[in-house]
PyMOL CGO cylinders between C-alpha atoms (Angstrom):
from pymol import cmd
from pymol.cgo import CYLINDER

trace = [
    CYLINDER, 33.93, 10.82, -8.65, 31.07, 10.93, -6.13, 0.3, 1, 1, 1, 1, 1, 1,
    CYLINDER, 31.07, 10.93, -6.13, 28.52, 13.79, -7.01, 0.3, 1, 1, 1, 1, 1, 1,
    CYLINDER, 28.52, 13.79, -7.01, 28.09, 16.46, -4.62, 0.3, 1, 1, 1, 1, 1, 1,
    CYLINDER, 28.09, 16.46, -4.62, 25.89, 16.28, -1.92, 0.3, 1, 1, 1, 1, 1, 1,
    CYLINDER, 25.89, 16.28, -1.92, 23.53, 19.07, -3.06, 0.3, 1, 1, 1, 1, 1, 1,
    CYLINDER, 23.53, 19.07, -3.06, 23.40, 16.60, -6.15, 0.3, 1, 1, 1, 1, 1, 1,
    CYLINDER, 23.40, 16.60, -6.15, 22.91, 13.60, -4.29, 0.3, 1, 1, 1, 1, 1, 1,
    CYLINDER, 22.91, 13.60, -4.29, 20.01, 15.27, -1.97, 0.3, 1, 1, 1, 1, 1, 1,
    CYLINDER, 20.01, 15.27, -1.97, 18.32, 16.37, -5.38, 0.3, 1, 1, 1, 1, 1, 1,
    CYLINDER, 18.32, 16.37, -5.38, 18.28, 12.71, -6.84, 0.3, 1, 1, 1, 1, 1, 1,
    CYLINDER, 18.28, 12.71, -6.84, 16.68, 11.08, -3.66, 0.3, 1, 1, 1, 1, 1, 1,
    CYLINDER, 16.68, 11.08, -3.66, 14.24, 13.78, -3.60, 0.3, 1, 1, 1, 1, 1, 1,
    CYLINDER, 14.24, 13.78, -3.60, 13.37, 12.94, -7.21, 0.3, 1, 1, 1, 1, 1, 1,
    CYLINDER, 13.37, 12.94, -7.21, 13.20, 9.57, -7.14, 0.3, 1, 1, 1, 1, 1, 1,
    CYLINDER, 13.20, 9.57, -7.14, 11.03, 9.39, -3.88, 0.3, 1, 1, 1, 1, 1, 1,
    CYLINDER, 11.03, 9.39, -3.88, 8.53, 12.54, -5.63, 0.3, 1, 1, 1, 1, 1, 1,
    CYLINDER, 8.53, 12.54, -5.63, 8.51, 10.28, -8.64, 0.3, 1, 1, 1, 1, 1, 1,
    CYLINDER, 8.51, 10.28, -8.64, 7.56, 7.13, -7.13, 0.3, 1, 1, 1, 1, 1, 1,
    CYLINDER, 7.56, 7.13, -7.13, 4.67, 9.10, -5.22, 0.3, 1, 1, 1, 1, 1, 1,
    CYLINDER, 4.67, 9.10, -5.22, 3.55, 10.75, -7.86, 0.3, 1, 1, 1, 1, 1, 1,
    CYLINDER, 3.55, 10.75, -7.86, 3.31, 7.56, -10.42, 0.3, 1, 1, 1, 1, 1, 1,
    CYLINDER, 3.31, 7.56, -10.42, 1.38, 5.81, -7.41, 0.3, 1, 1, 1, 1, 1, 1,
    CYLINDER, 1.38, 5.81, -7.41, -1.26, 8.47, -6.81, 0.3, 1, 1, 1, 1, 1, 1,
    CYLINDER, -1.26, 8.47, -6.81, -1.38, 8.71, -10.57, 0.3, 1, 1, 1, 1, 1, 1,
    CYLINDER, -1.38, 8.71, -10.57, -2.15, 5.01, -10.55, 0.3, 1, 1, 1, 1, 1, 1,
    CYLINDER, -2.15, 5.01, -10.55, -5.41, 5.75, -8.47, 0.3, 1, 1, 1, 1, 1, 1,
    CYLINDER, -5.41, 5.75, -8.47, -6.23, 8.95, -10.67, 0.3, 1, 1, 1, 1, 1, 1,
    CYLINDER, -6.23, 8.95, -10.67, -4.83, 11.45, -8.58, 0.3, 1, 1, 1, 1, 1, 1,
    CYLINDER, -4.83, 11.45, -8.58, -1.30, 13.31, -8.48, 0.3, 1, 1, 1, 1, 1, 1,
    CYLINDER, -1.30, 13.31, -8.48, 1.37, 14.12, -5.40, 0.3, 1, 1, 1, 1, 1, 1,
    CYLINDER, 1.37, 14.12, -5.40, 0.14, 18.09, -5.49, 0.3, 1, 1, 1, 1, 1, 1,
    CYLINDER, 0.14, 18.09, -5.49, -3.23, 16.94, -4.66, 0.3, 1, 1, 1, 1, 1, 1,
    CYLINDER, -3.23, 16.94, -4.66, -2.38, 14.79, -1.39, 0.3, 1, 1, 1, 1, 1, 1,
    CYLINDER, -2.38, 14.79, -1.39, -0.43, 17.83, -0.35, 0.3, 1, 1, 1, 1, 1, 1,
    CYLINDER, -0.43, 17.83, -0.35, -2.91, 20.29, -0.91, 0.3, 1, 1, 1, 1, 1, 1,
    CYLINDER, -2.91, 20.29, -0.91, -5.86, 18.26, 0.60, 0.3, 1, 1, 1, 1, 1, 1,
    CYLINDER, -5.86, 18.26, 0.60, -3.40, 17.76, 3.50, 0.3, 1, 1, 1, 1, 1, 1,
    CYLINDER, -3.40, 17.76, 3.50, -2.72, 21.13, 3.94, 0.3, 1, 1, 1, 1, 1, 1,
    CYLINDER, -2.72, 21.13, 3.94, -6.08, 22.06, 3.37, 0.3, 1, 1, 1, 1, 1, 1,
    CYLINDER, -6.08, 22.06, 3.37, -7.61, 19.23, 6.03, 0.3, 1, 1, 1, 1, 1, 1,
    CYLINDER, -7.61, 19.23, 6.03, -4.75, 20.32, 8.62, 0.3, 1, 1, 1, 1, 1, 1,
    CYLINDER, -4.75, 20.32, 8.62, -5.47, 24.43, 8.13, 0.3, 1, 1, 1, 1, 1, 1,
    CYLINDER, -5.47, 24.43, 8.13, -9.14, 24.20, 7.56, 0.3, 1, 1, 1, 1, 1, 1,
    CYLINDER, -9.14, 24.20, 7.56, -10.77, 27.26, 6.54, 0.3, 1, 1, 1, 1, 1, 1,
    CYLINDER, -10.77, 27.26, 6.54, -7.47, 28.80, 5.49, 0.3, 1, 1, 1, 1, 1, 1,
    CYLINDER, -7.47, 28.80, 5.49, -7.59, 31.46, 2.85, 0.3, 1, 1, 1, 1, 1, 1,
    CYLINDER, -7.59, 31.46, 2.85, -6.04, 30.16, -0.63, 0.3, 1, 1, 1, 1, 1, 1,
    CYLINDER, -6.04, 30.16, -0.63, -3.39, 32.61, -0.04, 0.3, 1, 1, 1, 1, 1, 1,
    CYLINDER, -3.39, 32.61, -0.04, -2.34, 31.28, 3.15, 0.3, 1, 1, 1, 1, 1, 1,
    CYLINDER, -2.34, 31.28, 3.15, -2.24, 27.78, 1.98, 0.3, 1, 1, 1, 1, 1, 1,
    CYLINDER, -2.24, 27.78, 1.98, 0.00, 28.83, -0.92, 0.3, 1, 1, 1, 1, 1, 1,
    CYLINDER, 0.00, 28.83, -0.92, 2.18, 30.14, 1.81, 0.3, 1, 1, 1, 1, 1, 1,
    CYLINDER, 2.18, 30.14, 1.81, 2.04, 26.95, 3.44, 0.3, 1, 1, 1, 1, 1, 1,
    CYLINDER, 2.04, 26.95, 3.44, 2.89, 24.72, 0.35, 0.3, 1, 1, 1, 1, 1, 1,
    CYLINDER, 2.89, 24.72, 0.35, 5.72, 27.46, -0.68, 0.3, 1, 1, 1, 1, 1, 1,
    CYLINDER, 5.72, 27.46, -0.68, 4.10, 27.79, -4.26, 0.3, 1, 1, 1, 1, 1, 1,
    CYLINDER, 4.10, 27.79, -4.26, 2.61, 30.79, -6.04, 0.3, 1, 1, 1, 1, 1, 1,
    CYLINDER, 2.61, 30.79, -6.04, -0.93, 31.71, -5.27, 0.3, 1, 1, 1, 1, 1, 1,
    CYLINDER, -0.93, 31.71, -5.27, -1.76, 31.18, -9.05, 0.3, 1, 1, 1, 1, 1, 1,
    CYLINDER, -1.76, 31.18, -9.05, -0.01, 27.72, -8.97, 0.3, 1, 1, 1, 1, 1, 1,
    CYLINDER, -0.01, 27.72, -8.97, -2.67, 26.59, -6.00, 0.3, 1, 1, 1, 1, 1, 1,
    CYLINDER, -2.67, 26.59, -6.00, -5.89, 28.04, -7.55, 0.3, 1, 1, 1, 1, 1, 1,
    CYLINDER, -5.89, 28.04, -7.55, -5.23, 25.59, -10.57, 0.3, 1, 1, 1, 1, 1, 1,
    CYLINDER, -5.23, 25.59, -10.57, -4.66, 22.74, -8.24, 0.3, 1, 1, 1, 1, 1, 1,
    CYLINDER, -4.66, 22.74, -8.24, -7.82, 23.78, -6.00, 0.3, 1, 1, 1, 1, 1, 1,
    CYLINDER, -7.82, 23.78, -6.00, -10.00, 23.70, -9.46, 0.3, 1, 1, 1, 1, 1, 1,
    CYLINDER, -10.00, 23.70, -9.46, -9.07, 20.54, -9.89, 0.3, 1, 1, 1, 1, 1, 1,
    CYLINDER, -9.07, 20.54, -9.89, -9.76, 19.47, -6.69, 0.3, 1, 1, 1, 1, 1, 1,
    CYLINDER, -9.76, 19.47, -6.69, -12.90, 21.59, -6.42, 0.3, 1, 1, 1, 1, 1, 1,
    CYLINDER, -12.90, 21.59, -6.42, -14.62, 20.17, -9.91, 0.3, 1, 1, 1, 1, 1, 1,
    CYLINDER, -14.62, 20.17, -9.91, -14.09, 16.37, -8.34, 0.3, 1, 1, 1, 1, 1, 1,
    CYLINDER, -14.09, 16.37, -8.34, -15.70, 17.58, -5.28, 0.3, 1, 1, 1, 1, 1, 1,
    CYLINDER, -15.70, 17.58, -5.28, -12.91, 17.13, -2.69, 0.3, 1, 1, 1, 1, 1, 1,
    CYLINDER, -12.91, 17.13, -2.69, -13.02, 20.60, -1.67, 0.3, 1, 1, 1, 1, 1, 1,
    CYLINDER, -13.02, 20.60, -1.67, -15.34, 23.69, -1.32, 0.3, 1, 1, 1, 1, 1, 1,
    CYLINDER, -15.34, 23.69, -1.32, -14.25, 27.41, -1.30, 0.3, 1, 1, 1, 1, 1, 1,
    CYLINDER, -14.25, 27.41, -1.30, -16.57, 29.76, 0.83, 0.3, 1, 1, 1, 1, 1, 1,
    CYLINDER, -16.57, 29.76, 0.83, -16.44, 33.40, 0.72, 0.3, 1, 1, 1, 1, 1, 1,
    CYLINDER, -16.44, 33.40, 0.72, -15.00, 34.81, 4.19, 0.3, 1, 1, 1, 1, 1, 1,
    CYLINDER, -15.00, 34.81, 4.19, -18.02, 36.13, 6.17, 0.3, 1, 1, 1, 1, 1, 1,
    CYLINDER, -18.02, 36.13, 6.17, -15.78, 39.42, 7.01, 0.3, 1, 1, 1, 1, 1, 1,
    CYLINDER, -15.78, 39.42, 7.01, -14.02, 39.96, 3.60, 0.3, 1, 1, 1, 1, 1, 1,
    CYLINDER, -14.02, 39.96, 3.60, -15.80, 38.54, 0.64, 0.3, 1, 1, 1, 1, 1, 1,
    CYLINDER, -15.80, 38.54, 0.64, -12.76, 39.24, -1.22, 0.3, 1, 1, 1, 1, 1, 1,
    CYLINDER, -12.76, 39.24, -1.22, -11.26, 36.22, 0.57, 0.3, 1, 1, 1, 1, 1, 1,
    CYLINDER, -11.26, 36.22, 0.57, -11.93, 32.64, -0.42, 0.3, 1, 1, 1, 1, 1, 1,
    CYLINDER, -11.93, 32.64, -0.42, -11.75, 30.04, 2.38, 0.3, 1, 1, 1, 1, 1, 1,
    CYLINDER, -11.75, 30.04, 2.38, -11.17, 26.49, 1.65, 0.3, 1, 1, 1, 1, 1, 1,
    CYLINDER, -11.17, 26.49, 1.65, -12.50, 23.44, 3.37, 0.3, 1, 1, 1, 1, 1, 1,
    CYLINDER, -12.50, 23.44, 3.37, -12.21, 19.89, 2.40, 0.3, 1, 1, 1, 1, 1, 1,
    CYLINDER, -12.21, 19.89, 2.40, -15.16, 17.65, 1.58, 0.3, 1, 1, 1, 1, 1, 1,
    CYLINDER, -15.16, 17.65, 1.58, -16.12, 14.48, 3.29, 0.3, 1, 1, 1, 1, 1, 1,
    CYLINDER, -16.12, 14.48, 3.29, -15.43, 12.84, -0.25, 0.3, 1, 1, 1, 1, 1, 1,
    CYLINDER, -15.43, 12.84, -0.25, -12.39, 14.98, 0.16, 0.3, 1, 1, 1, 1, 1, 1,
    CYLINDER, -12.39, 14.98, 0.16, -11.25, 13.32, 3.34, 0.3, 1, 1, 1, 1, 1, 1,
    CYLINDER, -11.25, 13.32, 3.34, -11.83, 9.87, 2.26, 0.3, 1, 1, 1, 1, 1, 1,
    CYLINDER, -11.83, 9.87, 2.26, -9.89, 10.54, -0.68, 0.3, 1, 1, 1, 1, 1, 1,
    CYLINDER, -9.89, 10.54, -0.68, -7.07, 12.16, 1.31, 0.3, 1, 1, 1, 1, 1, 1,
    CYLINDER, -7.07, 12.16, 1.31, -7.07, 8.74, 3.48, 0.3, 1, 1, 1, 1, 1, 1,
    CYLINDER, -7.07, 8.74, 3.48, -6.39, 6.97, 0.28, 0.3, 1, 1, 1, 1, 1, 1,
    CYLINDER, -6.39, 6.97, 0.28, -3.83, 8.61, -0.74, 0.3, 1, 1, 1, 1, 1, 1,
    CYLINDER, -3.83, 8.61, -0.74, -1.95, 9.09, 2.48, 0.3, 1, 1, 1, 1, 1, 1,
    CYLINDER, -1.95, 9.09, 2.48, -2.19, 5.31, 2.62, 0.3, 1, 1, 1, 1, 1, 1,
    CYLINDER, -2.19, 5.31, 2.62, -0.21, 5.39, -0.53, 0.3, 1, 1, 1, 1, 1, 1,
    CYLINDER, -0.21, 5.39, -0.53, 2.50, 8.22, 1.01, 0.3, 1, 1, 1, 1, 1, 1,
    CYLINDER, 2.50, 8.22, 1.01, 2.84, 5.70, 3.91, 0.3, 1, 1, 1, 1, 1, 1,
    CYLINDER, 2.84, 5.70, 3.91, 3.56, 2.58, 1.87, 0.3, 1, 1, 1, 1, 1, 1,
    CYLINDER, 3.56, 2.58, 1.87, 6.53, 4.64, -0.25, 0.3, 1, 1, 1, 1, 1, 1,
    CYLINDER, 6.53, 4.64, -0.25, 7.57, 5.95, 3.51, 0.3, 1, 1, 1, 1, 1, 1,
    CYLINDER, 7.57, 5.95, 3.51, 7.51, 2.05, 4.50, 0.3, 1, 1, 1, 1, 1, 1,
    CYLINDER, 7.51, 2.05, 4.50, 9.97, 1.50, 1.62, 0.3, 1, 1, 1, 1, 1, 1,
    CYLINDER, 9.97, 1.50, 1.62, 12.05, 4.14, 2.81, 0.3, 1, 1, 1, 1, 1, 1,
    CYLINDER, 12.05, 4.14, 2.81, 12.51, 3.28, 6.00, 0.3, 1, 1, 1, 1, 1, 1,
    CYLINDER, 12.51, 3.28, 6.00, 13.17, -0.31, 5.32, 0.3, 1, 1, 1, 1, 1, 1,
    CYLINDER, 13.17, -0.31, 5.32, 16.39, 0.75, 3.33, 0.3, 1, 1, 1, 1, 1, 1,
    CYLINDER, 16.39, 0.75, 3.33, 17.66, 2.29, 6.31, 0.3, 1, 1, 1, 1, 1, 1,
    CYLINDER, 17.66, 2.29, 6.31, 18.71, 1.39, 9.73, 0.3, 1, 1, 1, 1, 1, 1,
    CYLINDER, 18.71, 1.39, 9.73, 16.92, 2.97, 12.77, 0.3, 1, 1, 1, 1, 1, 1,
    CYLINDER, 16.92, 2.97, 12.77, 20.02, 4.74, 13.59, 0.3, 1, 1, 1, 1, 1, 1,
    CYLINDER, 20.02, 4.74, 13.59, 20.33, 6.18, 9.72, 0.3, 1, 1, 1, 1, 1, 1,
    CYLINDER, 20.33, 6.18, 9.72, 16.48, 7.15, 9.63, 0.3, 1, 1, 1, 1, 1, 1,
    CYLINDER, 16.48, 7.15, 9.63, 16.90, 9.46, 12.91, 0.3, 1, 1, 1, 1, 1, 1,
    CYLINDER, 16.90, 9.46, 12.91, 20.13, 10.72, 11.83, 0.3, 1, 1, 1, 1, 1, 1,
    CYLINDER, 20.13, 10.72, 11.83, 18.67, 11.53, 8.16, 0.3, 1, 1, 1, 1, 1, 1,
    CYLINDER, 18.67, 11.53, 8.16, 15.91, 13.03, 9.66, 0.3, 1, 1, 1, 1, 1, 1,
    CYLINDER, 15.91, 13.03, 9.66, 17.48, 15.33, 11.93, 0.3, 1, 1, 1, 1, 1, 1,
    CYLINDER, 17.48, 15.33, 11.93, 20.13, 16.21, 9.19, 0.3, 1, 1, 1, 1, 1, 1,
    CYLINDER, 20.13, 16.21, 9.19, 17.27, 17.17, 6.56, 0.3, 1, 1, 1, 1, 1, 1,
    CYLINDER, 17.27, 17.17, 6.56, 15.52, 19.21, 8.99, 0.3, 1, 1, 1, 1, 1, 1,
    CYLINDER, 15.52, 19.21, 8.99, 19.12, 20.99, 9.67, 0.3, 1, 1, 1, 1, 1, 1,
    CYLINDER, 19.12, 20.99, 9.67, 19.68, 21.91, 5.78, 0.3, 1, 1, 1, 1, 1, 1,
    CYLINDER, 19.68, 21.91, 5.78, 16.20, 22.71, 5.46, 0.3, 1, 1, 1, 1, 1, 1,
    CYLINDER, 16.20, 22.71, 5.46, 16.28, 25.41, 8.58, 0.3, 1, 1, 1, 1, 1, 1,
    CYLINDER, 16.28, 25.41, 8.58, 19.91, 26.38, 7.66, 0.3, 1, 1, 1, 1, 1, 1,
    CYLINDER, 19.91, 26.38, 7.66, 18.69, 27.53, 4.16, 0.3, 1, 1, 1, 1, 1, 1,
    CYLINDER, 18.69, 27.53, 4.16, 15.27, 28.88, 5.13, 0.3, 1, 1, 1, 1, 1, 1,
    CYLINDER, 15.27, 28.88, 5.13, 17.14, 31.12, 7.60, 0.3, 1, 1, 1, 1, 1, 1,
    CYLINDER, 17.14, 31.12, 7.60, 19.33, 32.59, 5.00, 0.3, 1, 1, 1, 1, 1, 1,
    CYLINDER, 19.33, 32.59, 5.00, 16.67, 32.83, 2.42, 0.3, 1, 1, 1, 1, 1, 1,
    CYLINDER, 16.67, 32.83, 2.42, 14.99, 35.06, 5.35, 0.3, 1, 1, 1, 1, 1, 1,
    CYLINDER, 14.99, 35.06, 5.35, 18.26, 36.96, 5.91, 0.3, 1, 1, 1, 1, 1, 1,
    CYLINDER, 18.26, 36.96, 5.91, 18.60, 38.05, 2.67, 0.3, 1, 1, 1, 1, 1, 1,
    CYLINDER, 18.60, 38.05, 2.67, 14.81, 38.99, 2.57, 0.3, 1, 1, 1, 1, 1, 1,
    CYLINDER, 14.81, 38.99, 2.57, 14.06, 36.56, 0.07, 0.3, 1, 1, 1, 1, 1, 1,
    CYLINDER, 14.06, 36.56, 0.07, 10.34, 34.64, -0.30, 0.3, 1, 1, 1, 1, 1, 1,
    CYLINDER, 10.34, 34.64, -0.30, 10.33, 31.33, 1.00, 0.3, 1, 1, 1, 1, 1, 1,
    CYLINDER, 10.33, 31.33, 1.00, 8.65, 30.32, -2.09, 0.3, 1, 1, 1, 1, 1, 1,
]
cmd.load_cgo(trace, "trace")
């Protein structure tokens, strides 16, 4: 008997996640570091809380990842000029170089995934996964559950 569809999605996610993380760890980083660097670069100057919301993680989890990236000189926190309680996150020049390296690894894995599928399968899978995401995200919002 075939596994349920949700289990198949989970297995595919886990395998992809593990492949990305393994390759990034071989370069002294992690998948979470790449995701955080990418979000911080795309949303330059966001607060820590805003980044946590974008990443769908708890602020305390984000802080531990930010601490590691800051220790490596990849990001810096600056106090908001209007509200000193807010720390804004900026990617350093070193962080941008690191982001490019890690993005190259992500692109390699993406190319591997795409090589497994036809163009039509890629199109259908992409649209289907987004539809699934939107369906369950909307259900959470209707029930009043946080997206994290």
